[in-house]
C-alpha positions as CSV (number, residue, x, y, z in Angstrom):
1,M,42.9,35.6,-81.5
2,S,44.2,32.7,-79.5
3,T,40.8,31.8,-78.2
4,E,39.3,31.9,-81.8
5,L,42.3,29.9,-83.1
6,A,42.0,27.3,-80.3
7,S,38.3,26.8,-81.3
8,G,39.3,26.3,-84.9
9,L,42.0,23.9,-84.0
10,A,39.6,21.8,-81.9
11,A,37.3,21.6,-84.9
12,V,40.0,20.5,-87.4
13,V,41.7,17.9,-85.2
14,G,38.5,16.7,-83.5
15,A,39.7,17.5,-80.0
16,R,37.7,18.4,-76.9
17,E,40.3,20.6,-75.4
18,I,43.2,22.7,-76.8
19,T,45.8,23.8,-74.3
20,D,49.3,25.4,-74.3
21,L,48.7,27.3,-77.5
22,T,52.0,29.1,-78.1
23,R,53.3,30.9,-81.2
24,L,56.8,29.9,-82.3
25,S,59.2,31.6,-84.7
26,G,58.2,31.3,-88.3
27,G,59.2,32.2,-91.8
28,A,57.8,34.9,-94.1
29,S,55.3,32.5,-95.6
30,R,53.6,31.0,-92.6
31,E,53.0,31.2,-88.8
32,T,54.0,28.3,-86.6
33,W,52.1,27.4,-83.4
34,R,52.6,24.6,-80.9
35,F,49.6,23.3,-78.9
36,V,48.3,20.3,-77.1
37,A,45.1,18.6,-78.2
38,D,43.5,16.3,-75.6
39,G,47.0,15.6,-74.3
40,R,48.7,15.2,-77.7
41,P,51.4,17.7,-78.7
42,L,50.9,19.1,-82.2
43,I,52.2,21.8,-84.5
44,L,50.2,24.1,-86.7
45,Q,51.6,25.8,-89.7
46,R,49.2,28.5,-91.0
47,Q,49.8,30.4,-94.3
48,R,50.3,34.1,-94.2
49,I,48.2,36.5,-96.3
50,G,49.9,37.2,-99.6
51,D,51.7,33.9,-100.1
52,G,50.2,32.4,-103.3
53,R,51.6,28.9,-103.0
54,D,49.1,26.0,-102.7
55,M,49.6,24.6,-99.3
56,G,47.5,21.6,-100.3
57,I,50.3,20.5,-102.6
58,E,52.8,20.7,-99.7
59,A,50.5,18.6,-97.6
60,G,50.3,16.0,-100.4
61,V,54.1,15.8,-100.6
62,L,54.4,15.4,-96.8
63,R,51.8,12.7,-96.8
64,A,53.6,10.8,-99.7
65,A,57.0,11.2,-98.0
66,G,55.7,9.7,-94.8
67,A,54.1,6.8,-96.7
68,A,57.4,6.1,-98.4
69,G,59.1,5.7,-95.0
70,M,60.9,9.0,-95.0
71,P,61.4,10.5,-91.5
72,V,58.8,13.3,-91.3
73,A,56.2,14.6,-88.9
74,E,52.8,12.8,-89.3
75,L,50.2,15.0,-91.1
76,V,47.1,15.1,-88.8
77,A,44.9,17.5,-90.7
78,S,45.2,20.1,-93.5
79,G,43.0,22.5,-95.4
80,T,43.2,25.3,-98.0
81,G,41.5,28.6,-98.4
82,D,40.7,31.6,-96.2
83,D,37.5,30.1,-95.0
84,T,39.0,27.2,-93.1
85,P,38.3,26.9,-89.3
86,V,41.7,28.4,-88.6
87,G,41.2,31.3,-91.1
88,A,43.8,30.3,-93.7
89,S,45.4,27.4,-95.4
90,Y,47.0,25.2,-92.8
91,M,48.7,21.9,-91.9
92,V,48.6,20.3,-88.4
93,M,51.4,17.8,-87.7
94,T,52.7,15.8,-84.8
95,A,55.3,17.5,-82.7
96,V,58.7,15.8,-83.2
97,E,61.2,16.5,-80.4
98,G,64.8,17.4,-81.3
99,E,67.0,20.2,-82.4
100,T,66.9,22.3,-85.6
101,I,69.6,25.0,-84.8
102,A,72.5,24.0,-87.1
103,R,75.3,25.4,-84.9
104,K,74.1,23.4,-81.9
105,I,73.9,20.2,-84.0
106,L,77.4,20.8,-85.3
107,R,79.1,21.7,-82.0
108,D,77.3,20.4,-79.0
109,D,78.6,17.2,-77.4
110,E,75.0,15.9,-77.1
111,Y,75.0,15.5,-80.9
112,A,78.4,13.8,-81.4
113,E,76.8,10.5,-82.3
114,A,74.2,12.2,-84.5
115,R,77.0,13.9,-86.5
116,R,78.5,10.5,-87.3
117,A,75.1,9.1,-88.4
118,L,73.8,12.0,-90.3
119,P,75.6,11.7,-93.7
120,A,74.2,8.2,-94.2
121,Q,70.7,9.1,-92.8
122,L,70.4,12.2,-95.0
123,G,71.4,10.2,-98.1
124,A,68.9,7.5,-97.4
125,A,66.1,10.0,-96.8
126,L,66.7,11.6,-100.1
127,A,66.7,8.2,-101.8
128,Q,63.3,7.5,-100.3
129,L,62.0,10.8,-101.5
130,H,63.3,10.5,-105.0
131,A,61.7,7.0,-105.3
132,I,58.2,8.3,-104.9
133,P,56.3,8.2,-108.2
134,V,55.9,11.7,-109.5
135,D,52.2,11.2,-110.1
136,R,51.6,10.5,-106.4
137,V,51.4,14.2,-105.7
138,P,49.2,16.1,-108.2
139,G,50.0,19.7,-108.8
140,L,53.8,19.7,-108.6
141,V,55.5,21.4,-111.5
142,E,58.9,21.1,-113.1
143,Q,61.1,24.2,-112.8
144,D,64.2,25.0,-114.8
145,Q,66.4,26.4,-112.1
146,I,68.7,28.4,-114.4
147,A,65.9,30.1,-116.2
148,Y,64.1,30.9,-113.0
149,Y,67.0,32.5,-111.2
150,R,68.2,34.2,-114.4
151,G,64.8,35.9,-114.4
152,V,65.0,36.7,-110.7
153,L,68.4,38.3,-111.0
154,D,67.3,40.4,-114.0
155,S,64.3,41.7,-112.1
156,L,66.6,43.0,-109.4
157,H,68.4,45.4,-111.8
158,E,71.7,45.0,-110.0
159,P,75.0,44.3,-111.8
160,H,76.8,41.2,-110.5
161,P,79.6,40.2,-113.0
162,T,80.5,37.1,-110.9
163,F,77.0,35.8,-111.2
164,E,77.0,36.4,-114.9
165,L,80.2,34.4,-115.3
166,V,78.7,31.5,-113.3
167,F,75.4,31.6,-115.3
168,R,77.6,31.2,-118.4
169,W,79.6,28.3,-116.9
170,L,76.4,26.5,-115.8
171,E,74.9,26.8,-119.3
172,Q,78.1,25.5,-120.9
173,H,78.4,22.5,-118.5
174,R,74.7,21.7,-117.9
175,P,74.4,17.9,-117.3
176,A,71.7,15.8,-118.9
177,S,68.9,15.0,-116.5
178,P,68.0,11.4,-117.0
179,R,65.5,11.4,-114.2
180,T,62.7,13.6,-113.0
181,T,61.7,13.1,-109.4
182,I,60.0,14.9,-106.5
183,V,62.6,17.4,-105.2
184,H,62.5,18.8,-101.7
185,G,64.0,22.1,-102.8
186,D,65.5,23.2,-99.5
187,F,67.0,20.0,-98.1
188,R,69.7,21.2,-95.6
189,L,70.8,21.5,-92.0
190,G,68.3,23.9,-90.4
191,N,65.4,22.2,-92.2
192,V,65.7,18.9,-90.3
193,I,65.0,17.9,-86.7
194,V,68.0,16.1,-85.2
195,G,68.1,14.1,-81.9
196,A,71.0,12.4,-80.2
197,D,70.5,9.4,-82.5
198,G,70.5,11.5,-85.7
199,L,67.8,12.5,-88.2
200,R,64.3,12.5,-86.8
201,A,62.3,14.5,-89.3
202,V,62.6,16.5,-92.5
203,L,60.8,19.9,-92.4
204,D,59.8,22.8,-94.7
205,W,58.3,21.3,-97.8
206,E,57.0,24.5,-99.3
207,L,59.6,24.6,-102.1
208,A,59.0,21.0,-103.3
209,H,58.8,20.6,-107.1
210,L,59.7,18.2,-109.9
211,G,63.3,18.2,-111.1
212,D,66.6,16.5,-111.2
213,P,67.2,14.6,-107.9
214,M,70.8,15.8,-107.9
215,E,69.4,19.2,-107.1
216,D,68.8,18.1,-103.5
217,L,72.2,16.5,-103.1
218,G,74.0,19.6,-104.5
219,W,72.0,22.0,-102.2
220,L,72.8,19.9,-99.2
221,C,76.5,20.5,-99.9
222,V,76.4,24.2,-100.5
223,K,79.1,25.9,-98.3
224,A,76.6,28.1,-96.5
225,W,74.8,25.1,-95.1
226,R,78.1,23.8,-93.4
227,F,77.8,26.7,-90.9
228,G,81.5,27.1,-90.6
229,N,82.5,23.4,-90.5
230,R,84.9,22.1,-93.1
231,K,83.2,18.8,-94.1
232,P,81.2,19.4,-97.3
233,V,78.0,17.5,-96.6
234,A,76.1,19.7,-94.1
235,G,79.3,20.2,-92.2
236,V,79.2,16.6,-90.9
237,G,80.4,14.3,-93.7
238,D,82.3,13.8,-96.9
239,Y,80.8,13.6,-100.4
240,Q,81.4,9.9,-100.9
241,E,79.6,9.1,-97.6
242,L,76.5,10.9,-98.9
243,F,76.8,9.4,-102.4
244,D,77.3,5.8,-101.2
245,A,74.4,6.0,-98.7
246,Y,72.1,7.5,-101.4
247,A,72.9,4.6,-103.8
248,A,72.7,2.0,-101.1
249,A,69.2,3.1,-100.2
250,G,68.0,2.8,-103.7
251,G,69.0,6.1,-105.3
252,S,70.9,6.1,-108.6
253,A,74.7,6.1,-108.6
254,V,75.9,9.7,-108.2
255,D,78.2,11.3,-110.7
256,P,80.4,13.6,-108.6
257,D,80.7,16.1,-111.5
258,E,76.9,16.3,-111.8
259,A,76.6,16.8,-108.0
260,R,79.2,19.5,-108.1
261,W,77.4,21.3,-110.9
262,W,74.3,21.4,-108.8
263,E,76.3,22.6,-105.8
264,V,77.7,25.5,-107.9
265,L,74.1,26.3,-109.0
266,G,73.0,26.2,-105.3
267,T,75.7,28.6,-104.3
268,L,74.6,31.0,-107.1
269,K,70.9,30.6,-106.0
270,W,71.8,31.4,-102.4
271,G,73.8,34.5,-103.5
272,I,70.7,35.8,-105.4
273,M,68.5,35.0,-102.4
274,C,70.8,37.1,-100.2
275,I,70.2,40.1,-102.5
276,I,66.4,39.5,-102.3
277,Q,66.4,39.3,-98.5
278,C,68.5,42.5,-98.2
279,N,66.1,44.3,-100.6
280,V,63.2,43.4,-98.3
281,H,65.0,45.4,-95.6
282,M,66.3,48.2,-97.9
283,T,62.8,48.9,-99.4
284,G,61.3,49.1,-96.0
285,F,58.9,46.2,-96.5
286,S,60.3,44.5,-93.4
287,R,63.0,46.4,-91.5
288,S,65.4,43.8,-90.0
289,H,69.0,43.7,-89.0
290,E,69.1,40.0,-89.8
291,L,67.9,40.7,-93.4
292,A,70.4,43.5,-93.8
293,A,73.3,41.3,-92.6
294,I,72.3,38.5,-95.0
295,G,72.7,41.1,-97.8
296,R,76.4,41.4,-96.8
297,R,76.8,37.7,-97.5
298,V,76.4,38.2,-101.3
299,C,80.2,38.7,-101.6
300,E,80.8,35.5,-99.7
301,N,79.0,33.6,-102.3
302,E,80.8,35.4,-105.1
303,H,84.1,34.4,-103.5
304,D,83.0,30.8,-103.1
305,L,81.9,30.7,-106.7
306,F,85.3,31.8,-107.9
307,L,86.9,29.0,-105.8
308,A,84.5,26.5,-107.3
309,L,85.2,27.4,-110.9
310,E,88.9,27.3,-110.2
311,G,88.6,23.8,-108.7
312,R,89.6,25.0,-105.2
313,W,86.2,24.4,-103.7
């Protein structure tokens, strides 16, 4: 397979020689490979069979984000369909050096300066993303997050009274959405590359859609993405640091109550995702201790949601 894949990669990037082709860890929706094309280190993401998302849209978002000045890997080549030279929809990007493991970023001395810089850098990056005209990337759709996750939870046929309470609270306190922007959809520590100087690239654009820009800010502050640290913004900063940086970089002024609403919704979403990932293991689709352990985190989200509704976040 590697020889065939190397030949396909040579064709799509126009290289004479492909070396050091190595498969990296990847998510459920795509494979990730690192390789060198005529001396240039690159990354391939190739879509897995069964994933129905249009990777061409993701490539369009990545291209637009780079053009807007957002720190991202450069898109070198992309294609969609099972008949591409690499046998599936794909994106090839430049390899960006740095760390993605959140616990290292939050604890290692090497990233002490990065931790100080990240709140402002993350806020500025989101402001750049949300300033991109929505018609710059055809194919993105707007998604009502409450309606979508309401349907997901109903489909699981599991009683979760805490989640029902939170759905009701969210509906009763839903803020107006004066803006519709491109939303990353999974903007958090773990989906960014960080160096000693701070943010180097934003990764994982497959969940991009149209929506309220506060969705990205709220998701970044969800407790799970603090990885044990106390500071609410990705474990590295305070709310006001993020909000001020976002506004200073051209984003709209942030209403803390609106951002909190989206943080509560994000916590609910993550709780439902934990159920889904556990079910993948329990049904035998993919037996995994990691997936089973994630299922045990549902109660953590229920606990956090009670604290949030009581104002003891």
